C-alpha positions in Angstrom: 6.3 73.4 -13.9 4.8 70.0 -14.7 4.3 67.4 -11.9 4.7 63.7 -12.7 2.9 61.0 -10.9 4.8 57.7 -10.7 2.8 54.5 -10.0 4.7 52.2 -7.7 3.9 48.6 -7.3 2.1 47.7 -4.1 4.0 45.3 -1.8 2.1 43.3 0.8 4.2 43.1 3.9 1.9 40.8 5.8 0.3 38.4 3.4 -1.0 35.0 4.5 1.3 32.0 3.8 0.4 29.6 1.1 0.1 26.0 2.0 3.5 25.2 0.5 5.2 28.3 2.0 4.9 27.3 5.7 7.8 28.4 7.7 10.9 26.6 8.6 12.6 23.3 9.2 11.0 20.5 11.2 13.6 21.0 13.9 11.8 24.2 14.9 8.4 23.9 13.3 5.4 21.6 14.1 3.4 21.6 10.8 -0.4 21.4 10.9 -2.2 18.7 9.0 -4.4 20.6 6.5 -8.1 19.5 6.3 -7.7 19.3 2.5 -4.9 16.8 3.0 -6.9 14.7 5.5 -9.7 14.5 2.9 -7.3 13.4 0.2 -5.7 10.9 2.6 -9.0 9.3 3.5 -9.9 8.9 -0.2 -6.4 7.6 -1.1 -5.9 4.1 -2.4 -2.7 2.6 -0.8 -2.3 0.4 -3.9 -1.9 3.5 -6.0 0.5 4.8 -3.4 2.6 1.7 -3.7 2.9 2.4 -7.4 4.1 5.9 -6.6 6.5 4.5 -4.0 8.0 2.0 -6.6 8.4 4.8 -9.1 9.8 7.6 -6.8 11.2 5.9 -3.7 12.2 2.3 -4.2 15.5 3.0 -5.9 16.8 4.2 -2.5 14.4 2.8 0.1 13.3 -0.8 1.0 9.7 -1.2 2.2 9.6 -5.0 2.8 9.2 -6.1 6.5 12.3 -8.2 6.3 14.2 -5.7 4.2 17.0 -3.5 5.2 18.8 -0.2 4.5 19.7 0.8 0.9 20.9 4.2 -0.2 18.2 5.4 2.1 16.9 3.9 5.4 14.5 1.0 5.6 11.0 2.3 5.7 9.0 -0.5 7.4 7.5 1.1 10.5 8.5 4.6 9.5 5.2 6.0 10.8 5.8 6.7 14.5 9.6 6.5 14.2 11.8 9.4 15.4 13.6 10.8 12.3 17.2 9.8 11.9 17.1 6.8 14.2 16.8 3.6 12.2 19.6 1.2 13.3 22.5 0.7 11.0 21.8 3.7 8.7 24.2 6.6 8.6 22.0 9.7 8.6 23.1 13.3 8.0 23.5 15.5 11.0 20.6 17.5 9.8 18.2 14.5 9.9 19.6 13.2 13.2 19.2 16.6 14.8 15.8 17.4 13.3 14.0 16.1 16.4 10.7 15.2 14.8 8.8 12.0 14.6 7.3 10.8 11.4 3.5 11.1 11.4 0.9 12.3 8.8 1.7 16.0 9.3 5.5 15.7 9.3 5.6 13.3 6.3 3.2 15.5 4.4 5.4 18.6 5.1 8.6 16.8 4.4 7.4 15.2 1.2 6.1 18.5 -0.1 9.6 20.2 -0.2 12.3 18.2 1.5 15.0 20.9 1.5 12.6 23.3 3.4 11.7 20.6 5.9 15.2 19.4 6.7 17.9 21.7 5.3 21.2 19.9 4.8 19.8 16.4 4.5 21.5 13.9 2.3 18.4 12.7 0.5 18.5 14.0 -3.0 14.7 14.4 -3.6 13.0 17.7 -4.2 9.5 16.7 -3.1 6.0 16.0 -4.4 4.0 19.1 -4.9 0.6 17.6 -5.7 -1.4 16.9 -2.6 -3.3 14.0 -4.1 -0.1 12.2 -5.0 1.5 12.8 -1.6 -1.7 11.5 0.1 -1.6 8.2 -1.9 2.1 7.7 -1.1 1.5 8.4 2.6 -1.6 6.1 2.6 0.8 3.4 1.4 3.5 4.2 3.9 0.9 3.8 6.6 0.4 0.2 5.5 4.0 -0.8 5.8 3.8 -1.0 9.6 3.4 -3.7 12.2 0.6 -1.5 13.7 -0.7 1.0 11.1 -1.7 4.2 12.8 -5.4 5.2 12.5 -6.3 7.7 9.8 -6.7 11.2 11.1 
């Protein structure tokens, strides 16, 4: 009688998470701020971030100090603001109940993959996968603030 050996694929049950596979929505997850992102953020040119904003965000969001809500909420002073709270904008239940405040870590996590960060949100935007591009955008968002927060 002949015995056959069958090679089965190896499945890793406890593999480390990749940077873009961090767990869960912001309502139950406090994302870290990766050192690699901090480095990119410190090198980022806000003027380049403004160009990214104008290309990817401005069709829905206003960023001028005296601006207002559009299809998306007004983003002046977004850094430090509790999510889902800008006056006069009708947020989804998911965003209103997400419970987080916008800071470097939460914006980075959200802008990486929006559906993962706030499932059920209304915003129709998949995210920005490239860390360098997100850093430039967030460097710009930092500047549209009455009191820009210090860089990490």
